[in-house]
C-alpha positions as CSV (number, residue, x, y, z in Angstrom):
1,M,6.3,45.8,-11.0
2,E,2.8,46.1,-9.7
3,L,1.2,42.7,-8.7
4,D,-2.4,41.9,-9.5
5,E,-4.1,39.3,-7.4
6,R,-6.4,38.3,-10.3
7,V,-3.4,37.4,-12.4
8,I,-1.9,35.3,-9.6
9,S,-5.1,33.4,-9.2
10,K,-5.6,33.0,-13.0
11,A,-2.0,31.6,-13.3
12,I,-2.6,29.0,-10.6
13,V,-6.0,27.9,-11.9
14,S,-5.0,27.9,-15.6
15,R,-1.7,26.0,-15.1
16,F,-3.3,23.4,-12.8
17,F,-6.2,22.6,-15.2
18,E,-3.8,22.5,-18.1
19,R,-1.8,19.8,-16.3
20,L,-4.9,17.9,-15.1
21,T,-6.5,17.9,-18.6
22,D,-3.3,16.7,-20.1
23,H,-3.2,13.7,-17.7
24,L,-6.8,12.4,-17.9
25,E,-5.2,9.8,-20.1
26,N,-1.9,8.2,-19.1
27,D,0.4,5.3,-19.8
28,V,0.8,4.6,-16.1
29,V,-0.8,6.0,-13.0
30,I,0.8,5.4,-9.6
31,V,-1.2,5.7,-6.4
32,G,1.1,6.5,-3.5
33,G,4.1,8.6,-3.4
34,G,6.3,6.6,-1.0
35,P,9.7,5.3,-1.9
36,A,8.4,2.5,-4.1
37,G,6.0,4.8,-6.0
38,L,8.6,7.4,-6.5
39,V,11.3,5.0,-7.8
40,A,8.7,3.4,-10.1
41,G,7.7,6.8,-11.4
42,Y,11.3,7.9,-11.9
43,V,12.3,4.8,-13.9
44,L,9.1,5.0,-16.1
45,A,9.3,8.7,-16.8
46,D,13.0,8.5,-17.5
47,A,12.2,6.0,-20.2
48,G,9.7,8.4,-21.8
49,V,6.5,7.0,-20.3
50,K,3.6,9.4,-19.4
51,V,3.2,9.0,-15.7
52,S,0.8,10.6,-13.2
53,L,1.2,10.0,-9.4
54,F,-1.6,10.6,-7.0
55,D,-1.0,10.9,-3.2
56,R,-3.6,11.6,-0.5
57,R,-1.2,13.8,1.4
58,L,0.3,17.1,0.5
59,S,3.8,15.8,1.0
60,L,5.2,12.8,-0.8
61,G,7.6,10.3,0.7
62,G,5.3,8.0,2.7
63,G,6.9,6.7,5.9
64,M,10.4,7.4,4.9
65,W,10.4,10.9,6.3
66,G,10.3,9.6,9.9
67,G,13.1,7.0,9.6
68,G,12.6,4.8,12.6
69,M,10.4,6.1,15.3
70,L,11.0,9.7,14.2
71,F,14.8,9.3,14.2
72,N,15.2,10.7,10.7
73,E,17.8,8.3,9.5
74,I,17.1,5.3,7.3
75,V,18.9,2.0,6.6
76,V,19.3,0.4,3.2
77,Q,21.1,-2.8,2.4
78,S,23.7,-3.0,-0.4
79,E,21.3,-3.9,-3.1
80,G,19.0,-0.9,-2.4
81,A,21.8,1.4,-1.7
82,R,22.7,1.3,-5.4
83,I,19.5,3.2,-6.3
84,L,20.1,5.9,-3.8
85,D,23.7,6.2,-4.8
86,D,22.8,6.5,-8.5
87,L,20.5,9.4,-7.6
88,G,23.3,11.2,-5.6
89,V,22.1,10.5,-2.1
90,S,24.9,10.6,0.5
91,L,25.3,7.1,2.0
92,R,27.5,5.9,4.9
93,E,28.4,2.3,5.6
94,F,27.5,1.3,9.1
95,E,28.5,-2.4,9.0
96,P,29.3,-4.5,6.0
97,G,26.2,-4.5,3.8
98,Y,24.3,-1.9,5.9
99,Y,24.2,1.7,4.8
100,T,22.5,4.8,6.3
101,A,21.2,8.0,4.8
102,G,19.4,11.0,6.1
103,S,15.7,10.5,5.5
104,V,15.2,14.2,4.5
105,E,17.9,14.0,1.8
106,A,16.7,10.6,0.6
107,V,13.1,11.6,0.3
108,S,13.7,15.1,-1.2
109,T,16.1,13.5,-3.8
110,L,13.6,10.8,-4.8
111,I,10.8,13.4,-5.2
112,S,13.1,15.8,-7.2
113,S,14.4,13.0,-9.4
114,A,10.9,11.7,-10.2
115,V,9.5,15.2,-11.0
116,R,12.6,16.1,-13.1
117,A,12.3,12.9,-15.0
118,G,8.7,13.8,-16.0
119,V,6.4,12.4,-13.3
120,T,3.3,14.6,-12.9
121,V,2.2,14.8,-9.3
122,F,-1.3,15.4,-8.0
123,N,-1.1,15.6,-4.2
124,G,-4.0,16.0,-1.9
125,M,-6.0,13.6,-4.1
126,V,-7.3,10.1,-3.3
127,A,-8.2,7.2,-5.5
128,E,-11.7,6.3,-4.2
129,D,-12.6,3.7,-6.8
130,V,-11.4,2.1,-10.0
131,V,-12.6,2.1,-13.6
132,M,-12.9,-1.4,-15.0
133,R,-13.8,-2.9,-18.4
134,E,-13.9,-6.6,-19.5
135,D,-12.0,-7.9,-16.5
136,R,-9.3,-5.3,-16.5
137,V,-8.5,-2.2,-14.5
138,I,-8.3,0.8,-17.0
139,G,-8.5,3.8,-14.7
140,L,-9.0,5.4,-11.4
141,V,-11.9,7.4,-9.8
142,I,-10.3,10.4,-8.1
143,N,-11.4,13.0,-5.6
144,W,-9.8,15.5,-3.2
145,S,-8.6,13.8,0.0
146,T,-10.3,16.6,2.0
147,V,-13.6,15.5,0.5
148,E,-13.0,12.0,1.8
149,T,-11.9,13.0,5.3
150,S,-14.8,15.5,5.7
151,G,-17.4,13.0,4.5
152,L,-18.8,15.4,1.9
153,L,-21.0,13.9,-0.8
154,V,-19.1,15.2,-3.9
155,D,-19.0,13.2,-7.1
156,P,-15.5,12.3,-8.3
157,L,-13.7,12.5,-11.7
158,A,-11.9,9.7,-13.6
159,V,-8.6,9.2,-15.3
160,R,-7.6,6.5,-17.7
161,S,-4.4,4.5,-17.8
162,D,-2.9,1.5,-19.5
163,F,-1.4,0.3,-16.2
164,I,-1.9,1.3,-12.5
165,I,0.6,0.7,-9.7
166,D,-0.8,0.3,-6.2
167,A,1.9,1.8,-3.9
168,T,-0.5,2.8,-1.2
169,G,1.4,0.9,1.6
170,H,0.0,-1.2,4.3
171,D,-3.7,-0.6,3.4
172,S,-3.2,-1.5,-0.3
173,N,-6.2,0.7,-1.0
174,V,-6.5,0.2,-4.8
175,T,-6.2,-3.6,-4.7
176,S,-8.7,-3.8,-1.8
177,T,-11.1,-1.8,-3.9
178,V,-10.7,-4.2,-6.9
179,E,-11.2,-7.2,-4.5
180,K,-14.6,-5.9,-3.7
181,K,-15.5,-5.6,-7.4
182,V,-14.3,-9.1,-8.3
183,P,-14.4,-11.2,-5.1
184,G,-12.0,-14.1,-5.2
185,R,-10.3,-13.2,-8.5
186,L,-7.1,-11.5,-7.5
187,L,-3.9,-13.3,-8.6
188,T,-3.1,-14.4,-5.1
189,E,-3.3,-17.9,-3.6
190,T,-6.8,-17.3,-2.2
191,G,-7.9,-14.8,-4.8
192,K,-8.1,-12.2,-2.0
193,V,-5.9,-9.7,-0.2
194,E,-3.9,-11.9,2.1
195,G,-2.9,-9.2,4.6
196,E,0.5,-8.4,6.0
197,K,2.2,-10.5,8.6
198,S,4.3,-9.4,11.6
199,L,7.7,-7.7,11.3
200,W,10.5,-9.9,9.9
201,C,13.1,-7.8,8.1
202,E,15.0,-10.6,6.4
203,R,12.0,-12.2,4.8
204,A,10.1,-9.0,4.2
205,E,12.9,-7.3,2.2
206,K,13.1,-10.3,-0.2
207,L,9.3,-10.8,-0.4
208,T,8.7,-7.1,-1.1
209,V,10.5,-7.6,-4.4
210,D,9.2,-11.1,-5.1
211,N,5.6,-10.0,-4.5
212,T,5.9,-7.0,-6.8
213,K,3.8,-8.2,-9.8
214,E,0.5,-7.9,-11.5
215,V,-2.3,-8.8,-9.1
216,Y,-5.1,-8.2,-11.6
217,P,-5.0,-7.4,-15.3
218,G,-3.8,-3.8,-15.5
219,L,-3.0,-3.5,-11.8
220,F,0.5,-4.0,-10.3
221,V,1.4,-3.8,-6.6
222,A,4.7,-2.4,-5.3
223,G,6.3,-1.6,-1.9
224,M,4.4,-2.5,1.2
225,S,1.2,-3.0,-0.8
226,A,2.9,-6.0,-2.4
227,N,3.5,-7.7,0.9
228,A,0.1,-6.7,2.2
229,V,-1.7,-8.2,-0.8
230,F,0.4,-11.4,-1.1
231,G,0.7,-12.0,2.7
232,G,4.3,-11.1,3.3
233,P,5.6,-9.6,6.6
234,R,6.4,-6.0,7.3
235,M,10.0,-4.8,7.4
236,G,10.3,-1.7,9.6
237,P,12.7,1.2,8.8
238,I,14.8,-0.5,6.2
239,F,14.0,0.7,2.7
240,G,16.1,-1.2,0.2
241,G,13.3,-3.6,-0.7
242,M,10.9,-0.7,-1.2
243,L,13.3,1.0,-3.7
244,L,14.0,-2.3,-5.5
245,S,10.2,-3.1,-5.7
246,G,9.5,0.3,-7.4
247,E,12.3,-0.4,-9.9
248,K,11.0,-3.9,-10.6
249,A,7.4,-2.7,-11.1
250,A,8.5,-0.1,-13.6
251,K,10.7,-2.5,-15.6
252,E,7.9,-5.1,-15.9
253,I,5.5,-2.4,-17.1
254,L,8.0,-1.1,-19.5
255,L,8.3,-4.5,-21.1
256,R,4.5,-4.7,-21.4
257,L,4.2,-1.2,-22.9
258,N,7.0,-1.7,-25.3
259,G,5.4,-5.0,-26.5
260,K,2.1,-3.2,-27.0
261,R,3.7,-0.5,-29.0
262,V,5.7,-3.0,-31.2
263,S,2.5,-5.0,-31.8
């Protein structure tokens, strides 16, 4: 067959804009494609929810790729190991309750599982602002991450969603943006982003899950964003809490969506 560069370009442009146009309205938008965001997306999409995921990088996976200090092995405790095991990731017990997995296999499996379940990924895009109406977050303002890093003055586009999950990690970018719009009105003790504390694995793993909740109407936090927003410590290269946090965020949103549909 004779290849035509015009057809190749047309195929890419047409298919991409078809996908983007179809996801200007969503049930849930996830910002951040780390382990928490990917698990949340997988659970939601697997339940039939329309999910878009935006990540500023070209590659999803957050910090999980690098394991600990670029040793590409991760640790999960028994509770979090269940999620990886269910997805078919190879796990090895190191000591009772501690399991290891290759970070490359773990991340690639999470990405593949989420996409196959129906999550639509837009990589290389950043959420530079939020759309709000009547004291609720209802959408995101998006742009190319290269526009942000180069400092170009390019107007963004917007997408709408019933719920948004901030899974942007330590910086909690979406929640920090909302805080600027409505100072002192986040659902934290001070009404502000509390900021993450120093590394403490035991407390951080539990608090990552406990802090996974709605922080402002329409906006949930998950993964390290949850601890950063609610003042929990960081946890280092153990990822069970991140996986469980994504699962919890998805299940709580599913309850809200199902209630809305019933009513």
